[in-house]
C-alpha positions in Angstrom: -81.4 -60.3 5.0 -78.8 -62.6 3.4 -75.4 -61.0 2.9 -74.4 -60.0 -0.6 -71.2 -62.0 -1.3 -69.2 -62.4 -4.5 -66.3 -64.7 -5.5 -63.8 -63.7 -8.2 -61.1 -65.7 -10.0 -59.1 -65.8 -13.2 -57.9 -68.9 -15.1 -56.4 -70.1 -18.3 -57.5 -73.7 -19.1 -57.4 -75.1 -15.5 -60.6 -77.0 -16.0 -60.0 -79.5 -13.2 -59.8 -76.8 -10.6 -62.6 -74.7 -12.2 -65.1 -77.6 -11.7 -64.2 -77.7 -8.0 -64.3 -73.9 -7.7 -67.8 -73.8 -9.4 -69.1 -76.6 -7.2 -67.9 -74.7 -4.1 -68.8 -71.1 -4.8 -71.5 -71.6 -7.3 -73.6 -73.7 -5.0 -72.8 -71.5 -1.9 -73.2 -68.0 -3.4 -75.2 -68.7 -6.5 -73.6 -68.6 -9.9 -74.9 -65.1 -10.5 -72.5 -63.9 -7.8 -69.4 -65.7 -9.3 -67.1 -63.7 -11.6 -64.6 -65.5 -13.8 -61.9 -63.9 -16.0 -61.5 -66.4 -18.9 -58.0 -65.8 -20.1 -57.9 -66.9 -23.7 -61.7 -67.0 -24.3 -61.7 -70.8 -23.8 -65.2 -72.0 -24.9 -65.1 -74.9 -22.4 -64.7 -72.4 -19.5 -67.7 -70.6 -20.8 -69.7 -73.8 -21.1 -68.9 -75.2 -17.7 -69.3 -71.8 -16.0 -72.8 -71.1 -17.5 -74.7 -68.8 -15.3 -71.6 -67.1 -13.9 -70.4 -63.6 -14.9 -67.6 -64.4 -17.5 -65.1 -61.8 -18.6 -63.2 -62.9 -21.6 -59.7 -61.4 -22.3 -57.2 -62.1 -25.1 -55.0 -65.2 -24.5 -51.7 -64.1 -26.1 -48.7 -64.7 -23.9 -46.8 -61.7 -22.6 -44.2 -60.8 -20.0 -45.2 -59.5 -16.6 -48.5 -61.3 -16.9 -49.0 -61.9 -13.2 -48.6 -58.1 -12.5 -51.2 -57.4 -15.2 -53.5 -60.2 -13.8 -53.5 -58.7 -10.3 -54.0 -55.2 -11.7 -57.2 -56.5 -13.4 -58.4 -58.4 -10.3 -57.8 -55.4 -8.1 -60.0 -53.2 -10.2 -62.7 -55.9 -10.5 -62.8 -56.4 -6.7 -63.0 -52.7 -6.0 -65.9 -52.3 -8.5 -67.8 -55.2 -7.0 -67.3 -53.9 -3.5 -69.8 -51.2 -4.3 -72.5 -53.8 -4.8 -71.5 -56.6 -2.3 -70.8 -56.8 1.4 -67.7 -58.9 0.9 -65.7 -60.1 -2.1 -63.6 -63.3 -2.1 -60.8 -63.2 -4.6 -58.1 -65.7 -5.4 -56.7 -68.3 -7.8 -59.0 -71.0 -9.2 -57.2 -73.6 -7.0 -58.0 -71.7 -3.8 -61.1 -72.1 -1.7 -62.2 -70.3 1.5 -63.8 -72.8 3.9 -65.3 -72.4 7.4 -64.8 -75.2 9.9 -68.1 -77.1 9.6 -68.4 -77.1 13.4 -68.9 -73.3 13.1 -71.8 -73.4 10.6 -71.9 -71.9 7.1 -69.4 -69.5 5.5 -72.3 -67.4 4.2 -73.8 -66.9 7.7 -70.3 -66.3 9.1 -69.5 -63.5 6.6 -72.9 -62.0 7.2 -71.9 -61.4 10.8 -68.6 -59.7 9.8 -68.3 -55.9 9.6 -67.6 -54.3 6.3 -64.7 -52.0 5.2 -62.1 -54.5 6.3 -59.9 -57.4 5.1 -60.2 -60.9 6.4 -57.3 -63.4 6.3 -58.0 -67.2 6.5 -55.3 -69.5 7.7 -53.6 -71.3 4.8 -53.7 -75.0 4.4 -52.5 -77.0 1.4 -54.3 -80.2 0.6 -51.8 -82.9 -0.2 -52.4 -86.1 -2.1 -50.9 -88.9 0.0 -50.2 -91.1 -3.0 -49.0 -93.8 -0.7 -52.3 -94.2 1.2 -54.9 -92.4 -0.9 -55.4 -94.3 -4.2 -59.0 -93.2 -4.8 -59.4 -90.6 -7.6 -61.3 -87.3 -7.1 -64.6 -87.9 -8.8 -66.7 -85.3 -6.9 -65.8 -83.8 -3.6 -62.1 -83.4 -2.8 -62.3 -83.9 0.9 -63.0 -87.6 1.5 -60.6 -89.0 -1.1 -58.1 -86.5 0.3 -58.0 -85.8 4.0 -54.4 -84.6 4.6 -53.2 -81.0 4.7 -49.9 -79.3 5.4 -49.7 -75.9 7.2 -49.1 -73.3 4.5 -48.6 -69.7 5.8 -47.8 -68.7 2.3 -51.5 -69.2 1.5 -52.8 -67.3 4.5 -54.0 -64.7 2.1 -56.0 -61.5 2.9 -58.6 -62.6 0.3 -62.0 -61.5 1.7 -62.2 -57.8 0.9 -64.7 -55.1 1.7 -62.3 -52.2 2.1 -61.0 -49.9 -0.6 -57.4 -51.3 -0.6 -55.0 -52.6 -3.1 -54.0 -56.3 -3.1 -50.3 -57.1 -4.0 -49.3 -59.3 -6.8 -50.1 -62.9 -5.9 -52.7 -61.9 -3.4 -50.3 -62.2 -0.5 -50.5 -58.7 1.0 -52.9 -55.8 1.1 -52.7 -52.1 2.2 -55.0 -52.8 5.1 -53.3 -51.9 8.4 -55.1 -54.5 10.7 -55.2 -58.3 10.6 -58.4 -60.2 11.1 -57.7 -63.9 11.0 -60.7 -65.6 12.6 -60.4 -69.0 14.3 -61.8 -71.8 12.1 -61.5 -69.9 8.8 -59.2 -71.5 6.2 -57.9 -71.0 2.7 -57.4 -74.5 1.1 -54.9 -74.5 -1.7 -55.4 -77.4 -4.1 -52.3 -77.5 -6.2 -51.2 -80.8 -4.7 -54.6 -82.4 -4.1 -54.2 -84.8 -7.0 -51.0 -86.2 -8.5 -52.4 -86.5 -12.1 -54.0 -83.0 -12.1 -50.7 -81.6 -10.8 -48.7 -83.1 -13.6 -51.1 -81.8 -16.2 -51.2 -78.3 -14.8 -47.4 -78.1 -14.6 -47.1 -79.3 -18.2 -49.4 -76.4 -19.3 -47.6 -73.8 -17.2 -44.1 -74.9 -18.4 -45.3 -74.7 -22.0 -46.6 -71.1 -21.4 -43.3 -69.8 -20.0 -41.4 -71.5 -22.7 -43.5 -69.9 -25.4 -43.2 -66.4 -23.7 -39.5 -66.8 -23.5 -39.3 -64.5 -20.4 -37.0 -64.9 -17.4 -38.5 -65.5 -14.0 -38.1 -61.8 -13.2 -39.6 -60.6 -16.4 -42.6 -62.9 -16.1 -43.2 -61.8 -12.5 -44.5 -65.2 -11.6 -43.4 -68.1 -9.3 -40.4 -70.1 -10.3 -42.5 -73.3 -10.3 -43.9 -72.2 -13.7 -40.5 -72.8 -15.3 -39.4 -76.3 -16.3 -35.9 -75.9 -14.9 -37.3 -75.4 -11.4 -39.9 -78.2 -11.5 -38.1 -81.2 -10.3 -39.4 -84.7 -10.4 -43.1 -84.8 -9.8 -43.4 -88.0 -7.8 -40.5 -86.9 -5.5 -42.4 -83.7 -4.7 -45.4 -85.7 -3.5 -43.2 -88.1 -1.6 -41.6 -85.2 0.2 -45.0 -83.7 1.2 -46.1 -87.1 2.4 -43.1 -87.4 4.6 -43.8 -84.2 6.6 -44.2 -84.8 10.3 -47.7 -85.9 11.2 -49.3 -83.8 14.0 -51.8 -85.1 16.6 -55.2 -83.5 16.5 -56.1 -80.3 14.6 -55.3 -77.4 16.8 -53.7 -74.6 14.8 -54.1 -71.9 17.4 -50.4 -71.4 18.0 -49.6 -71.0 14.3 -52.5 -68.6 13.8 -51.3 -66.6 16.9 -47.8 -66.4 15.4 -49.2 -65.0 12.2 -51.2 -62.3 14.1 -48.3 -61.4 16.4 -45.8 -60.9 13.5 -48.2 -58.7 11.5 -46.4 -55.4 10.5 -45.7 -53.0 7.7 -43.9 -54.4 4.7 -41.1 -51.9 4.6 -42.2 -48.6 3.1 -44.4 -50.2 0.4 -47.7 -49.3 2.0 -48.5 -53.0 2.3 -48.7 -55.2 5.5 -47.5 -58.7 6.0 -46.6 -61.4 8.6 -44.0 -64.0 8.9 -44.5 -67.0 6.7 -42.2 -69.8 8.0 -42.0 -73.1 6.0 -43.5 -75.6 8.5 -42.7 -79.2 7.5 -45.9 -80.4 9.3 -49.0 -82.2 8.1 -52.4 -82.9 9.7 -55.2 -85.2 9.0 -58.4 -83.3 8.8 -61.2 -84.2 11.3 -64.0 -86.3 9.8 -66.4 -83.3 9.9 -64.5 -81.8 7.0 -65.5 -84.6 4.6 -67.5 -83.2 1.7 -66.9 -79.6 2.6 -65.7 -79.2 -1.0 
């Protein structure tokens, strides 16, 4: 019997990433197993996500919105766990992908035990604006084939245990780490220069309208215009990261597993997340994976 899998996300107007998310999870799991929190009741989200389970919530701006967002997502995930074998939860610009050499993600998760948390290795897709002029008109991987190692996005995002996920999705209360070889979380924030600029414009406008400090908003500093920097310089910096030969991430995955420990007395667990200034070119087998 096929495993019962669900994917959950929440967004506010990020239509570029929504289309990619829908193509990935909608085709893989079936739209009937996709759950989308539509912050602001955007009718275009409803139209594009037809066939998914859409939860509309008011779109007014308020302080501490990331804390409230993850409180909502936690409760949705725990409810869905009663009906699914595994639930994948994350931002709309995050996708869980299995190395194509290992088969399909659905089959892989069907072999995993329940009542646990699974942590993919984080990779950030970077638009090498100097050598990748082709726009994204369908699949992301093909026009974009470069990634940077991103432990910050090695998130415990595949959940079948009754545990709480911390704000941002970076930590859970599960006391063991399962980080399988060949399982990745691709973060798409930097996958396209034009999409990045548009998303940052929207987020800067939101924080300006709220009028909250970074601490009050409980969200990453990048949402604030004063921490944004010059957009092209950001991509030039990413593109200058040291290129690595091959695609062997085993030593970095081992470092993540070896450093796993309690996060103080919070009840959560974490691992070291060093900032590696490294980039890789994905093997050709990843083309078209999403």
